N, C-alpha and C positions, 0 to 999 in steps of 0.2 A: 452616654450609655443608655440603652433602652430600659425603661422602667420594668421591673419584675425580673431582670436577669434571665430572660428566656433564651436558651441556647438553640431552640428549635425553630429558627426563622428562615432557614435556607442560607445558601452561601452569600448572597448579596446583602441580606438584611441582618446577618448574625451580629449579636452584641459582643463586645470585648471590653476588658478593663485595661487601661493604659496607666501603669505606675511609673512615675518619673522621680528619679533621685538626682537632683541637680545641685545640691549644696554639699560640699565636703569639708568646708572650713567656716566656722562661725566666728572668726576673729575680726570680721569687718564691723564697721559701725552699726549699732543696733542688732548685731548678731545674736546677742542673748535674748532680745525680744522675739526675734524670728524663731529661735530654737524653742522658746516656751510656747509660742503659738502653734508650732508644728507638734510639739509634745502633747498639747491639749487635744489634738485631733487624732492622736495615735490609736486609741481604742476604736474609733469609728472607722479608720482606714483598715485596721486589722480585721474588723468584722466584715467590711465590704469584701476584702480579698478572700476571706474564708467562705463567705456566701457564694462568691463567684466560683470558687473551686468546687463546692458542694453541688452546685447546679450545672456544672460542665461548661461554664463560660470561660473562654480563654483569658489569661492574664499575661500581658506583655510588659516586661520590665525594661526600662531604659535608664542608663547611668552615664553621667558625663565624665567619669574618671578617665583621663586620657590613656592610662595604662591598660584599660580594658579594651580599647578599640584600636590603638596604634602602637607599633613598636618604636624603639629608640630611633630607628632610621626612617620613621614615618610610614612604614608598611603596615597594612591592616593586621590586627591580631586575630587569631582563630579562637572562637569561643565554643567550647564543647557543648553539644546538645545533652540534655539529661540522660538519654539512652547511652551515649558514649561514657558518661560519668559512671553510670551503673556498671557497665562492662569493665571499666578500669578498676573500680572498687572491688568487683568480684574477682578479678585476676590477682589482685594484690592482697585481698583480705580474707579469703576463705581459710578457715581453720586456725587463724592467728589468735593469740590471747587478746583480751580486752585491754584498753590503754593502761590501766593502773597496774596490770601484771607484766607490762613490757619493760625492757631495760631502759628505754628512753625516759621513763618516768620515775626511775628509782629516786626515793626521797628519804631523808633521815627522820622526818617527823610525820605524824598523822594529824589530820584535821577532822573535825566533826561537821556533819552536814545535817540540816534540818529542813523539813518540808511538811507543812500542815496538812496537805492533802495526800500524802504518801505515808501510810501507816501499815506497812506490810503490802496491802493492795493499793494500786494507783486509782484515784478517783476517775470515773469514766469520762468526765468532761475533758480530761487530758488525752483521751484516745481519739484517733482519727475517725472512729466509728461515730463519734459524737461531736463536740465542739472543737476538739483538737487544739485547745489552748495550752501553752506551756505552763508548768507549775511554778509557784513561788518556791525558791530554794535559797537557803542561807547557810553560812558556814562560819567556823570560828576564826579568830584573828591569828595571823602568823607574823612573827617578828621579822622584819627585813624584807617582807614581800613588796614587790613593785606592781604586781598585777596578778590576776587569777584567770584560769581557763576552766571551762566546763565541757565535758564530753559525755554523751549519753549513748549507750550501746546495748544491744540485745544479743546475747550469745546463744540464744535458743532459736534464732531465725535460720531459715534455709531458703535458698542455697548460699546466700551471703552470710557468713558467720565470722565475726559478729556484724550485725547490721547497725550502721551508724545513724542515730536518730537526731543528734544535735551536736554542734560544735560552736563554741563561743570563746573568744579570748580577748586579751587586752582590757579585761574588766578592771577598772581602777582599784588600787589597793585599799582605798578608803571606802569602797562600796562593796560590802560583804554580803550581798544578796542580789538575786535577780527577781524582778516582780513577775507576777502571774500574767500570762497573756502577752508576751513580747511579740513585736512585729516580726514577720517572716521576711526580713530584708537583710542585705549584707552589712549595713552599718546602722547601729542603734543610736538614738538620741538620748536614751536613758537606760543604762549608764552611758554617758557621752564617751565616744571613742571605742566602745565595744564593737568588735567585728564578729560576724557569723560565717560559718563555712558550709560546705556542701555535704548533704546526707547521702546515704547509699541509694536513696530514691532519686537523687539528682537535683533536689531542691535545696534552697538555702534557708537556714533557720530551723526552728523546731518542727519535727515531724513526729507526732505522737504514736503510741502503741497501736498497731493494727495487725495483730497475729491472725492467722487463718481461723475462721469460725470452727469451733470444735477442738482446736489444739489444746493441749494441756497449758497451764499458765506459763507465760513467758516471763523471764526475769529481765528487768531493765535497770542497768547500772548507771546511776547519776554520779559521775566522778568529777571531783573538783581538785585543781592543782594550784598551789601557791608558787609563784615564780619570782626570781630575783631581777627580772627585767621585763620590759615591754617587748613584744615579739614583732619582728619585721616579717610578717606573713600577710599577704594580701587577702582581703575578704573574698569569700567564695572558695578558699582553699579546701583540700580534702584532708582527712584524718592523718595520713602518713606524712604529709607536708608539715602539718601542725606538730606532730610528735617529734619530727626531726629537729624542728626549731626549738622545742622545749628541752631537748636533751642537754643535761648538764646545768639546767637552770631551775630544777624543781626543788623547792625548799620543803614542801609538805604536800601530802595527798590524802584524800579520803573518798569514800563512796557511800551512797545510800542506795539500797536495792529495793525496788518495788516490783510487784507482779501484776500482770493483767491477763485476763482471759475473756474471750468473747464466745459465749455458749449458744447464743441464738443469732440468726441472720439479722443484720441491721435493717432498719426501715429505709435508710437512704442508700 
């Protein structure tokens, strides 16, 4: 990749970032060592991908998961472009309630959610106008839980209402928090086994608040669900697919609401 991430080099000399996800199972010999080595570089990789996006450098993701590329009969699978995903989300999601208010997530118990950088207002480092890093969030224990799922939505967005900013599931039951600055990739190394889905933007992983400049404050609902099972949902799935799989398995649910407003045009 060209030093400086300069996207203005012309068609033949333009830089790009190639992100490869080639390991899906760490049970092989020395797998733990490999996983730790990769985890130690997670922050640097995340920073590189965010820098590329800010400067307009293309990011190309490649994954070796067979189900992503070929069907059961060996035929090539169709992968939706981000624009298609946005149109699909818009067609299905306009005017519907946020996840915690829908029948699929009905739960007998409530859980508490904590976030040190969300105290009414969301810290600007979590906005796409700035660093765009995901916040650290934690939640209370739930007896009998086998996994947790996180959904972040903005019900004040237009024309897609609510706008899905984050989907994460199969968070292990003994791991009751997500660290700040998670990688924007389908499968996470920490917590191991956690999968991420597609936002209304069409990207995978956390996409921070980015309301139009001058809009009144938008509300962002960080919703956490305790489930009695691990979900058989492929990474990159959309909200409605995730909610359908969650139905009948939600033991407890809770939310933390933070607001964000951008009053001045960003520098970038």
